[in-house]
C-alpha positions as MATLAB code, in Angstrom:
seq = 'MAKGQKKLSDRTALSLSKPGRYSDGGGLFLRVSSKSSKSFSFRWIRNGEATEIGLGPYPALSLIAARERAEEFRVALANGCDPRSVRQGTSKQVTFAAAAEQYIQENEKGWKNDKHRAQWRMTLGEAYCDSILGRDVESIELADILNILQPIWHEKTETASRLRGRIEKVLDFAKVHGWRQGENPARWRGNLEAILVSPAKIKQVQHHAALDYAELPAFYARLVKRKALAARALEFAILTAARSSEVLEARWDEIDFERALWTVPADRMKASVEHLVPLSEAALELLRPLSDTRLNEYVFPGFKSDRPLSGMSMEMVLRRMKVETATVHGFRSSFRDWVGDETSYPERLAEQALAHQLKDKAEASYRRKTAIEKRRQMMEDWARYCLSIPIDPPTCSAGIRPPKPGYPPTCGAPR';
ca = [
      70.945  143.636   79.869;
      68.750  146.982   79.514;
      70.961  150.080   78.858;
      71.891  151.254   81.964;
      70.933  148.173   84.157;
      73.309  148.018   87.064;
      74.360  144.613   87.593;
      74.695  142.347   91.129;
      77.294  142.206   93.140;
      78.507  139.892   95.539;
      78.166  142.711   98.183;
      75.112  143.295   97.168;
      73.433  139.585   96.829;
      74.750  139.260  100.249;
      73.132  142.004  101.964;
      69.705  141.019   99.710;
      67.132  140.561  103.105;
      63.725  141.766  100.955;
      61.616  139.100   99.502;
      61.533  139.431   95.666;
      63.354  138.894   92.230;
      66.512  140.844   91.482;
      68.017  140.496   88.093;
      71.483  140.582   86.819;
      70.714  141.320   83.463;
      70.469  138.442   80.359;
      67.608  136.919   81.645;
      69.792  135.884   84.741;
      67.748  136.638   88.594;
      68.533  136.280   92.460;
      65.088  135.045   93.904;
      65.487  136.260   97.538;
      63.201  134.775  100.198;
      65.045  135.870  102.940;
      68.066  136.975  103.902;
      69.677  133.313  104.572;
      67.385  131.701  101.722;
      68.493  132.638   98.439;
      68.370  131.227   94.585;
      69.788  132.046   91.044;
      67.121  131.380   88.360;
      67.427  131.959   84.416;
      63.934  133.445   82.702;
      63.213  133.782   78.713;
      60.654  134.464   76.504;
      60.259  132.148   73.596;
      56.531  132.271   71.223;
      55.514  134.758   74.159;
      55.707  131.901   76.814;
      57.686  133.060   79.561;
      59.514  130.337   81.051;
      62.009  130.366   84.331;
      64.165  127.617   85.806;
      66.098  127.257   88.934;
      70.054  127.164   88.398;
      71.292  126.580   92.249;
      71.418  128.234   95.606;
      73.462  131.332   96.582;
      76.136  131.553   97.155;
      76.764  127.574   97.082;
      76.286  128.429   93.706;
      78.539  131.620   92.822;
      77.643  134.767   91.140;
      80.146  133.968   88.630;
      78.962  130.327   88.049;
      75.222  131.513   87.925;
      76.533  133.987   84.908;
      77.846  131.392   82.561;
      75.581  129.060   83.109;
      72.880  131.582   82.249;
      75.515  132.237   78.975;
      75.382  128.802   78.244;
      71.848  129.025   78.262;
      71.869  132.200   75.934;
      74.332  130.509   73.517;
      71.490  127.812   73.649;
      68.648  130.277   73.124;
      70.777  131.537   70.123;
      70.823  128.416   68.848;
      67.220  127.617   68.437;
      67.705  125.170   71.549;
      66.001  125.038   74.356;
      68.265  125.529   77.801;
      67.012  123.399   79.560;
      68.431  120.467   77.394;
      71.698  122.134   78.563;
      74.030  120.092   80.467;
      75.592  121.864   83.565;
      78.967  120.787   81.999;
      81.845  122.751   84.274;
      79.405  124.983   85.947;
      78.709  124.002   89.719;
      76.040  121.630   90.007;
      73.279  121.797   92.834;
      74.061  119.273   95.590;
      71.572  116.997   97.624;
      73.222  118.157  100.598;
      72.407  122.107   99.219;
      68.896  121.699   97.902;
      68.506  119.653  101.794;
      69.503  122.952  103.465;
      67.787  125.065  101.542;
      64.632  123.112  101.234;
      65.074  123.214  105.512;
      65.944  126.749  105.634;
      62.698  127.698  103.885;
      60.850  125.569  106.096;
      61.598  125.616  109.604;
      60.090  128.389  110.886;
      56.732  126.431  110.707;
      58.213  123.680  112.321;
      57.327  123.170  116.121;
      60.728  123.003  118.201;
      64.821  122.534  117.576;
      64.503  119.193  117.796;
      62.371  118.890  114.803;
      64.971  120.586  113.327;
      67.738  118.905  114.140;
      65.914  115.444  113.410;
      65.916  116.792  109.708;
      69.419  117.888  109.605;
      70.450  114.301  111.096;
      68.586  112.010  109.049;
      69.497  114.399  105.456;
      73.147  114.345  107.086;
      75.851  111.721  106.896;
      74.007  109.275  109.018;
      72.036  108.181  106.175;
      72.238  110.004  103.248;
      75.786  110.300  103.139;
      76.175  107.930   99.743;
      73.999  111.006   98.068;
      75.043  114.234   99.812;
      77.892  114.940   97.291;
      75.899  114.489   94.688;
      74.053  116.227   91.739;
      70.272  116.188   92.532;
      69.296  115.666   88.598;
      71.570  112.412   89.347;
      69.523  110.853   91.898;
      68.027  107.670   90.700;
      65.631  104.781   92.504;
      69.048  102.642   92.724;
      70.085  105.105   95.478;
      67.383  105.413   97.733;
      66.738  101.741   97.716;
      70.509  101.698   98.845;
      69.718  104.298  101.548;
      66.590  102.747  102.798;
      66.829   98.572  102.534;
      69.152   98.844  105.361;
      67.152  100.037  107.724;
      63.592   99.419  106.527;
      62.917   96.728  108.816;
      64.834   97.288  111.798;
      64.071  101.468  111.536;
      60.972  101.483  110.035;
      59.777  104.384  111.836;
      62.935  106.061  110.548;
      63.276  104.740  107.018;
      59.790  105.712  106.607;
      60.596  109.713  107.815;
      63.462  109.674  106.468;
      61.848  108.980  102.637;
      59.336  111.287  102.985;
      62.128  113.728  103.529;
      63.970  112.590  100.858;
      60.597  113.033   98.224;
      59.955  116.401   99.899;
      63.995  117.517   98.844;
      63.707  116.207   95.560;
      60.615  117.753   94.888;
      61.822  121.058   95.806;
      64.401  120.364   93.641;
      62.210  119.942   90.784;
      60.573  122.853   91.402;
      63.696  125.235   91.225;
      64.872  123.324   87.941;
      67.766  121.272   89.480;
      66.521  118.428   88.410;
      63.694  116.483   85.984;
      61.866  113.721   85.594;
      59.787  110.929   88.401;
      60.362  111.240   92.410;
      62.478  108.157   93.236;
      61.742  108.454   96.619;
      57.711  108.494   96.026;
      56.134  105.685   97.661;
      52.817  105.505   95.590;
      53.110  103.940   92.209;
      57.058  103.395   93.200;
      59.089  102.657   96.695;
      55.181  100.636   97.458;
      55.756   97.842   94.538;
      59.592   97.311   95.888;
      59.162   97.814   99.909;
      57.177   96.375  102.451;
      54.109   98.891  103.339;
      55.550  100.693  106.842;
      52.146   98.859  108.515;
      52.375   95.609  107.339;
      56.431   95.650  109.013;
      55.313   94.375  112.940;
      56.690   96.655  115.147;
      58.323   95.179  118.285;
      60.319   98.055  119.972;
      58.791  100.065  122.650;
      60.011  102.413  124.991;
      61.808  100.346  127.592;
      59.395  101.181  131.296;
      60.351  100.778  134.870;
      57.538   98.207  136.632;
      55.508  100.955  138.569;
      56.363   98.713  141.493;
      59.740   99.888  141.627;
      58.886  103.213  140.970;
      58.896  104.334  144.494;
      62.377  103.141  145.021;
      63.828  104.626  142.204;
      62.050  107.583  142.927;
      63.767  107.899  146.363;
      66.903  107.686  144.882;
      66.604  110.138  141.922;
      65.422  113.168  144.722;
      68.737  112.520  146.009;
      70.878  113.379  142.969;
      71.741  117.332  142.677;
      71.850  117.641  138.997;
      69.328  119.742  137.099;
      68.443  117.343  134.604;
      67.348  115.084  137.802;
      65.015  118.040  138.484;
      63.747  117.515  135.070;
      63.543  114.045  135.068;
      61.237  114.127  138.399;
      58.803  116.835  136.965;
      58.475  114.392  134.156;
      57.413  111.719  136.295;
      55.274  113.832  138.470;
      53.589  115.194  135.199;
      53.330  112.280  133.358;
      54.833  114.034  130.341;
      56.628  113.900  127.288;
      60.460  115.056  127.493;
      60.159  117.434  124.721;
      57.178  119.384  126.889;
      59.089  118.896  130.313;
      62.659  120.582  128.680;
      61.187  123.375  127.079;
      58.489  124.154  129.631;
      58.723  128.055  130.300;
      58.154  130.094  133.156;
      55.375  131.845  131.809;
      53.276  128.514  131.095;
      53.257  128.004  134.868;
      50.681  129.808  137.255;
      51.111  128.723  140.519;
      47.755  129.969  141.879;
      46.013  127.788  139.751;
      48.891  124.795  140.070;
      48.213  124.676  136.375;
      50.810  124.081  133.739;
      49.327  125.276  130.452;
      51.472  123.234  127.280;
      50.914  125.298  124.221;
      49.770  123.749  121.110;
      52.818  123.985  119.180;
      54.867  121.846  121.762;
      52.619  119.392  121.339;
      52.577  116.440  119.728;
      48.812  116.450  118.342;
      49.185  120.678  117.939;
      46.128  120.776  120.617;
      47.121  122.766  123.816;
      47.654  120.723  126.998;
      46.288  121.669  130.564;
      48.617  119.582  133.038;
      47.331  120.307  136.749;
      50.495  120.247  139.187;
      50.514  118.251  142.117;
      51.675  119.894  145.362;
      54.642  117.915  145.215;
      55.265  119.413  141.598;
      54.870  122.391  142.870;
      57.598  122.007  145.352;
      59.899  120.979  143.219;
      59.070  124.146  141.331;
      58.991  126.426  144.002;
      63.271  127.036  144.654;
      63.469  126.581  140.598;
      61.581  129.877  140.262;
      62.894  131.819  143.124;
      66.732  131.505  141.370;
      65.514  131.660  137.767;
      67.976  132.729  135.329;
      66.167  132.642  132.109;
      62.614  132.157  130.786;
      63.272  127.956  130.347;
      62.102  126.372  133.727;
      65.284  123.856  133.357;
      67.553  126.084  131.669;
      70.689  124.780  129.685;
      74.483  125.619  129.531;
      73.841  128.518  127.159;
      72.071  131.351  128.678;
      69.071  131.224  126.220;
      68.265  127.393  125.708;
      66.859  124.429  127.783;
      68.751  121.640  128.887;
      69.821  119.156  126.064;
      67.499  116.786  124.883;
      69.768  113.755  126.220;
      70.361  115.234  129.020;
      67.358  113.099  131.464;
      68.339  109.428  129.750;
      71.485  110.782  130.809;
      70.781  110.306  134.801;
      69.209  107.025  133.862;
      72.875  106.275  133.030;
      74.678  107.604  135.576;
      71.979  105.651  137.942;
      73.015  102.643  135.936;
      69.223  102.095  135.302;
      69.156   99.890  131.891;
      65.404   99.149  131.980;
      63.405  102.485  131.452;
      63.517  105.219  128.758;
      62.292  108.582  130.207;
      59.566  108.344  127.878;
      58.531  104.818  129.405;
      57.780  106.726  132.735;
      54.588  107.090  130.975;
      53.763  103.700  130.494;
      54.699  103.356  134.043;
      52.331  106.080  135.075;
      49.384  104.645  132.568;
      49.779  100.755  134.120;
      49.324  102.434  137.844;
      46.358  103.852  137.045;
      44.674  100.864  135.118;
      46.047   98.471  137.693;
      46.344  100.022  141.705;
      43.250  102.836  141.217;
      39.601  103.121  139.821;
      40.005  106.312  137.624;
      38.628  105.863  133.983;
      40.711  104.929  131.387;
      40.083  107.939  129.785;
      40.850  110.332  132.365;
      44.514  108.530  132.126;
      44.286  109.004  127.835;
      43.790  112.725  128.902;
      46.631  113.025  131.507;
      49.333  111.384  128.892;
      47.356  114.003  126.440;
      46.390  111.180  123.793;
      43.653  112.865  121.593;
      40.125  111.327  122.112;
      38.931  110.497  118.134;
      35.836  111.939  119.232;
      36.588  116.031  119.080;
      33.515  116.923  120.594;
      33.812  114.589  123.973;
      37.344  115.701  123.544;
      36.882  119.512  123.648;
      34.255  118.984  126.490;
      36.443  116.655  128.788;
      39.538  119.058  128.345;
      37.334  121.646  130.263;
      35.836  119.826  132.608;
      38.351  117.275  133.819;
      40.515  118.960  135.524;
      39.797  118.694  138.714;
      39.454  115.193  138.405;
      42.966  114.777  137.162;
      44.039  116.762  139.726;
      43.215  114.252  142.293;
      44.688  111.726  140.025;
      47.713  113.249  140.010;
      48.255  113.718  143.461;
      47.469  110.282  144.365;
      50.257  109.727  141.298;
      52.898  112.145  143.525;
      52.281  110.218  146.408;
      52.508  106.805  144.870;
      56.306  108.140  143.846;
      56.873  109.817  147.157;
      55.566  107.088  149.427;
      59.087  105.548  150.359;
      60.578  107.886  153.285;
      63.543  109.755  152.085;
      66.869  109.532  154.911;
      67.990  111.837  155.114;
      66.220  114.170  154.102;
      66.752  115.955  150.766;
      65.389  118.609  148.490;
      64.121  118.988  144.871;
      66.309  122.031  144.457;
      69.522  120.811  143.795;
      71.177  121.862  140.602;
      74.518  120.903  139.440;
      77.541  123.329  139.543;
      79.926  125.046  139.019;
      78.039  127.225  136.468;
      77.588  130.609  138.453;
      74.295  131.638  139.470;
      72.873  128.811  139.831;
      70.216  127.705  142.689;
      72.498  126.245  145.694;
      72.571  122.327  145.652;
      71.631  119.476  148.184;
      71.492  116.089  148.349;
      74.728  113.088  147.334;
      76.716  114.145  144.500;
      75.111  112.235  141.207;
];
């Protein structure tokens, strides 16, 4: 360490937030990406060439352990050895769990929503990766990856394929940081493709269960009598044919009552393209009482003041109503079938309402701007169909679950 250079302390290391590389002396550095994303590295120069390798994330790898590791490297250099050949020995290893968490922390700001972040943590956690969470990333081999993927490859193909890709990214991340060497055992091309059947060749028979549209008016008449806020969210999802995440994370600044239009921003859409949803009068009537008593930015606020309803809230409404043959996502299929079987609206208009992207981008852009009023009439007809069974006794769509203080008054039968 240069004369007069001050060593790092845990207090200093924990408080650092400005991105950069901070020296502890003797080739040991703390790399800071943000206040919550830091890692140690060791740098040396041999034959005029500088080399730097990662040691592990801080504070998972303590300052003391990092110094011990750096000392091992300095001894190796003094003996003419390459520090990269030095084994971890008794120094703290970088586990898969630690590497995965650091990868998520450094990348999650670019992800669309909380659901996506939660899916990453769930799939890379105990649910699927329990066998490797506590393992040193350097020790993870092909057999470990196969033990995770093979049991679910045919039964949960989409999940397994996404999981493989996520493990691959974490292990690549670990290699870049110097925590592992060699080939990535989770890589598909030239590796797992020789062992596992391509996901595209596995026959997918599982679809989102959908309620027959012929049964929808009777179901809707039951739904509007329920007083839970989640029931209102489900009503809105049905009336707009929107995805669950789009509905649950809807914000008031996206709703234009004067133009009867809901603008879903691109960062919350599956295709990352802004989606315009014409609102039927029934949808507006549902929203007005909620707007009068709004608690925060979310149209459907959760129990926590700064969060929307949970991702399972609408599914729980179906369970409480003992609807076993449908999912929330399936109502989009109900809408699509109704348009195709009962109306003369063109297929592409229904696809636009569902935010399915047309292959011809120029045509898609043109239709997005010109078809709003045609879609508005279609959504009005859909709403009239959903409400075609008279509700007796009359109910309202402003019902909110008690007992949260400040919520709008309830109406209808108990849930």
